[in-house]
N, C-alpha and C positions, 0 to 999 in steps of 0.2 A: 107673229108666225108668218106670217105677208109681209110683215115688215122688215121685218130680219134677213127673210129672203131675199127682196127688194137690195136690202144694201149689200149683200155680200155681190150680187148681180153687179150694183155698181162698181163696190170695189175692182171686181173683177174685169171689167170695158173698163176702169181706168188702167190699172195694171199691162194690160191689151197693147195700152199702144205707145206701150214704152218694153215690146215683146224684145227686138233687136240688141236694146243693152241688155235688157238681165238673160240674152244667150248669151253674145258675144261675154259678159261676165264668168255664167256658169263654163262655157270654151275656159274661158280663162284659166277659175280655178280647177279645173279638170286635169287640165294640163299640167298646171302648177301641182298638183294634187298625184296625179299619177308620177312624174318625176321626181319628188319627194317620195314615194314608195320605192320605186325601182330603185335610190342612190340612197334607201336607207342601209345601217352594214349589218351583215349579218350576225348571227350568233349563237355561238353553238351551249348548249344545257350541258354538262354536267349532272352525272346521279350517279348515286351507291342503292342498296341496301341491305339492313341489319335486322338481321335479326337479334333480339335481347332472350335469352330460355333463359326464365325464374323461376323454374323447376327443377332442388335440387338431389340428388338422390338420397340425404345427408339429414335434407329436414325434416322428412317422418319419424326417422328415427331417434333423434332428438329434441323432439318433443316437449320440452317439462323442463328441460334443461339450459336449454339454450335461450338467448333476449329473439322474440322474434319479432321480424319488424319488415316490414308492408314493398317489400322487393319493383313489383309491379307500381304502386305510388311513386319512386324514386325513379324509377325509372323514365315516365310518366314526367316526372318533378324535372328532370335531368336536361328533357327532350324540348321543353319549356323556354326553359331557362337557360341553354348549352349560348346560344346566340347574344351573349355580353358582350361588353366592349372590352375587359379581359382578352375572352376567351377571339375575339375579331383581330385586336391587335394582335397576340400572339398565332394566329391564322396567317393573315399578312405575312407574318416572320418566314412564319416558316413555307408559307409559297412563294415567298422571296418578291413580292408585290409592290414592296415599302422602296423600291428601288431607288425609282423614278420623285419618287417623292422629297424633296429637300427639304418645306420648306415645313412649319406648321400647322396652316393651310391648307395647305396642301394633304398631308398628312391626313388632318381630320376631313378632307373632301373624299380621302379615299376610304377614308373609314366607314362613311355613309356612308357610299355608292357599297361597297363587297356589303354591307349591315341590309342594306336592301334589295339584293341581288339573292341570296339567301334566303335556302330554304327549307328545315325540316319540317317532314309532314308524318304522321302518326296513320297505318295504313290497317284500317276497323278494328277490330281488339288482338291482335295477335303477338301485340310485340313484333309490330315489324315497322320497320324505320325509314324513312327516302331525304335521302341526304342529295343535293342539288344546285350547283351557282351556274348560272349564265354572265358566257362571258365574249367576244367579240372572236376572240383567242380559244380554238380548242384545247389544245397542249394546257393551257391556263388553267382556264376551269377542271381541267382533268387535275391538276394537281392542287388545284383550292379542294374539289372536295374527295381527294385524299386527303389532304391535313386538318379536312374536318374529318374527319371518320377513325387518324389517331387522337381527337379532342373530344374527341364522343369516349370513347371504349376506357382511354384515359380517366377523363372525369368521373365516371363512372366508380371506378377501381377506385378512385383517390381521393375522392369525397364520404366513401361508404369507411373509407380508415382515415381519413382526416375525425369521422365523428362517434368514431367506433374509439382513439384514442383519446377524443377529449369527456367521452363518457364516460373513461375511466377512471380517466386523471379527481374528473369531479370527482365519485364517486370514495376514491383514494382519502381526495380532504374531508370528503365526511366523513367515512371513518376512521379516522387520525381524529375529525374533532369530536365524535363520537364517541372514540377510548379513550384520551379527558375525562369527557362529563360520566361518563362509568366508572372512570378511578376515581375518578369525587366523592359521588355517590356513593361508593363500596365504602371509604374511607371513616364517608359520612358517617354513613348505617356502624360500620365496625365500632367507633367514638362513641357513639350514641350506646352501641349492646356495653360494650364499658362502660360508658358513664351511668349505664340505671340494670346492670347487670339485676341484680334484685328480683326488681319489675317487669323484668320480658322472660321466656321459655318457661317452665317447668313450673319455675317459682313463684313466676305472677300468676297463673293454671289457678293452683292451690292457696292459694291466698286466702280466702274464707275458712276453709278448711283447716287450715293449720291454725288461726282467731279460735275459731270453735274450740281446735286440742288446746291453744294454751290457756284460754278463759278456762274451760275445766280441768287445767293441773293447777288451776290459778287457783279458782275454789278450792282443788283438796288442800294446795298450802295450805290454806287461810286457817283452814277446816282446824288441821295437825296444828297451826302453830299455837288455836284458839285454844286445843288440846291440852297441847305443851303447858302454852300458858295460866291454864287450872288448875294444873297437875303440881306446878311451880310454887303455882301459888297456897296450893294445901300441903306440901310442905312446910312451905315457909309457915304457918301456919303451923304444923307441925315442931315447927326445932323453936314457934315461940313458945308454946307450951312444954316445953322441955328443958328450956331454958331456965335459970332464974331470974328471981324476983325483977331487977333490973333490965338483961335481957328482955322478959315476958313482955315489960312495958315497951321494950323501944319496935317491938316486930309487929304488936297488937294490932297496928294499920291505921287506916283511917274511916271509917266506913261510905262515911260521904263526899271524900277521898275517888275515892277508889269505883264506887258507885256510879257517881259523872264520868270518871275514865272510860270505866268501862261500856256506858250508852255514848260516847261519843265513839269509838272503838267502832262498834256497832251499825254505826249513823256512817260512817266512812269506810270503810267496807258495803253496806250496802250503794255509796255512790260511788267509789271505785270500778263495782259492775256495771255502771252509767256508762259512768263518764271517765275520761280518760286524766293524767293527774297533776298535768293544765289550768282543770277547765276550775272555773271560782271557785265555787261551792265547797270542790274539793281540798283546796290551799285554803279556804277559809275552816275547815272542820279541823283540819291540822295541827295551824295556828292555836287552835283553841287547846286540840289535844294538846299542843306540845306546853302550853303556859298552866295546867293541870297535870299533865306529870312531873314541871318544874316544882311547879308550887310544893305538891303530893314530896319532894325529893329535899326540899328546908326544909318542909317539917318532920322526916324522919330524922336528919343529919341532927336541926333540935334536941332531937328528942334522946339520938344515941348521944350528942356530949354529956346530956341529964347523968345517964347511965352506963355513963363508961367504966364506973369503978365494978359494977356488978363481971365487967366480961375474960376476967380472967378467973370466975367461977365456973363458966361455963364449958372452961376450954378443962373440966375432968371428967367431964359429964361422958359415959362410952354410947347411948344414946345420940344423944348432943352431935358426936362428931357425926355420926355413921347420917343422921339426915343434915350435917352440912354437908356428908359427901355427895346423896343424891341432890343435893337443891346444888353444889357446883353443876353439875350433871342437865340436871335439870333447866338451867343459864347457858349450858352451852347447847342444850337442844335447841331452844328456844332460839336461839342468836342465830344455828342454823337453821329454822327456818324462816324467821325473818329476813338471810338473805335470798333464801330459793324465793321468796314471798314475792322481796322488791325484783330476784331478773323474771321469774310468770311477765310482775307487775310490766316490765320495757318494753319485753318481748309483744306484749298485748299492742303496746300504746306503738312501737314499730310495726306492728304489724294490720292496726289500722293506719298507720299511715301512710302503709302502703297501698292499699283498700283507697285514700283517697288520693294518693295519686296515679293509682295504675289506669284510670278511663283516660286520663290527659297525656301518660305516658305510652298509652295503645296510640293513642292517636297518629302523634308524633311519629308511632314508629312502621306507621300502615303506610303514613305518608311517604315518609324515609323509602320504606319496599314500595310504592306505588312510584316514584318516584325514577327507584334504580331499575325496575322490573318496565318503565317507560324505553327508560337511554339501550338495553337490557336489549328490547325490544326492536328498536331502531335499530343497533351497531349489528345485532344476528341481520337483519333483514340484508342490511347494506351486504355485508357477505358476502351472503348466499346474491346479489345481484352479483360484485364482484365477481366473483369464482364463475357466475353464469358469463356473463359479457370475454371475461377472459376464452370460457371456452364456446363462445361466437366467433371471438376475433377467432381462436385456432382453427374452428372450422369453416373459415371467410377463406383461412389462406391456403388449406388442403382443397376444397372443394369451389370457393370464389366466391364473391358477390352473385353474382350473375351471369350466363355464356356469350358474349357478345358473339354471332357470328354473323360475317359479311355472305350474301346469297349471294349480289352480284357485286361486284369490282370497280370499282371509276368506270367509269366508260362515258365517249362523246361519239353523237351518233355521227355517222357523212354527211349529213343532211343539217341544214342550217332549222336552230326550235325555234328562230325566231327571226325580225315580223314574218305574220301571216300574211303575205303579198294578195294571194287567193281574197283577204277574207275583206284588204285593206282596200282592195281596188273598189270594188262594186261599194263600199259605204261611201271612196274619196267621188265616186259619182254620184250618189244620190248628194253630198251635200255639196257638186256642182253645182248640179240643179236645183237646191232649197237657194241656197248662194246667188244666181237667178231671180228665181223666185223673188228673193228677199231684197233684194235690187228694185226691180220694177215694183213694187207693192211699197217703198219708200221716198219713189221719183211721182211717183204718182200723189202720194201725200207733202211730198213738195211742190207739184206743178198741179193739182188737184185740175178738173174735168167733171163736168153736172150733162149724165143724161136722162136725167130723170126731172119733169117741173117740178113735183113733191117733194123731190133730194131739197133743190135750187131754192123752196119755196121756204123751205126748215131750215136747211142752214142760215140762210138771207135773214125769215124776216119777215120777205116782201111779198105785197102781192104781187104774183103771176097774170099779167092781161089777156097768153096769147102764144103759142110756139109754134115753128115755123119746124116743115118734114121736110126730108133731101126728095128733091123729085131721082126717079131711079134711072141709073142711066147705064146702058152695059156696058161701058168700057172702064166704068169702076168696077162695078163689078167680076168684071175683069180680072182685073188688078189686083182687088181683096182676093179674091180666090186663088188667084198665083203665089201670094205675101202669105196665107196659109200656108200653102202646098211647100214655099221656102222654109217656114217658117219650121215647118211638123218637118221637113225631115230637115237640119240644122241638129231637133231635138232628136230625132231618131239616129241623124249619125251619133252626136254623143253617146247615146244608149248602148251605139252599135259598135260604137271603137271601146268602149270601158267594157264589157260583155266580152268585146273579143278579147283583151287582155285579161278580164279575169280569167276563161276557159284555156289562154296561155302559159299562167301562170299555174295552176292545179293540172295541163298537162309535165310543164316539166316539176313541179314539182314528186311528182308519177317516174 
């Protein structure tokens, strides 16, 4: 700490040697600074205050019917982005500031200069904005602020209308797109229902019940068919008994083949209850049954050919004729029942096929309905939003987006707003003193001197053998005191002059 103090004292004593140079520099800087402050051009700041009322009377009434928008945020963003290059160029044209700018460089410099001097400031949270512009000519500053007020209001209304129009156009395009998708989905759904009419709707829901009912009718028809066949066979046996010898031999039948045929018929009947007609076991059983019936028919034909001579005799028997009529009726009934059984079998096979295809059909129908419902939901939402946007635009055209109220019209004070000479003048005086002190320290560093043997030894690294002190002299002491008083007077005069100038400027500003 002692070393630091000793060094500071050494720097001060070294700077003291050049105090007159420092005082001279301070006066020169002070006079130059005072002249510069005095000749600075006066600048006038034109201001205007605008209040943006975002509370619309219709907003609470139209809640839920129109598209809500944050007007406060829009106005805040507008105030922050108003000073843009297009707006400043428009402002320059409106205020006739571009009359003197002939070249491109001059226009760019004018654009930068106007941008720096424009100011838009929000006053608190009450949507109150201050617009200001600083210029050397008060009328021009007022004209610029008036133009800025117009741009501020027009930008707020124009941007909102532009956003609303863009939003409506976008919604209209989306509605057209979804309307086309909805038409395509409806067409696909219609074509699918027409193609699979038997698999959709109430018919598909009652497929199991229909199959159960058809199966029951099929079993009933098969039972009636067997009864009719048994009745026919009984009549056939009676007819054989009433016929003469040759006819009896023909219609006597083939017990072994008839037994095998009956067995195959029962087996086929059991298989058809469990499987469809396309099942391999059903097809094989039918083939065997057909072969047996063919064999029986061939043997019966051969037997009839051998006993054809006895046929004229049988035609004269009345009982035989009656049995022949009953035989014809039985054959007709058997054919009718066979047709019914075949129809029920076809219906049962169709119902089984429908049951097999029903799950896949329902899945495809659900997918089509889901796509249709999604497109319809999006379409309805877009139509609702379009109506809300149209109602919002109509409400804005009636009530306006926001109410821009000009609280304070553009005005310019009679006294200049800048420069603040009463504040600049003491700063110039302080700068002059700092410049003088800096000069003395610089000169001391250029032409150093040592006032302490220890500092000399530390600086040179050489041993100090001794030092010689100055003998006190009254005349030298008197000159030293006189020099100090002169220096203090010079510094005091500088401070006094700047103090007086500051007071004078304050009085003149009032």
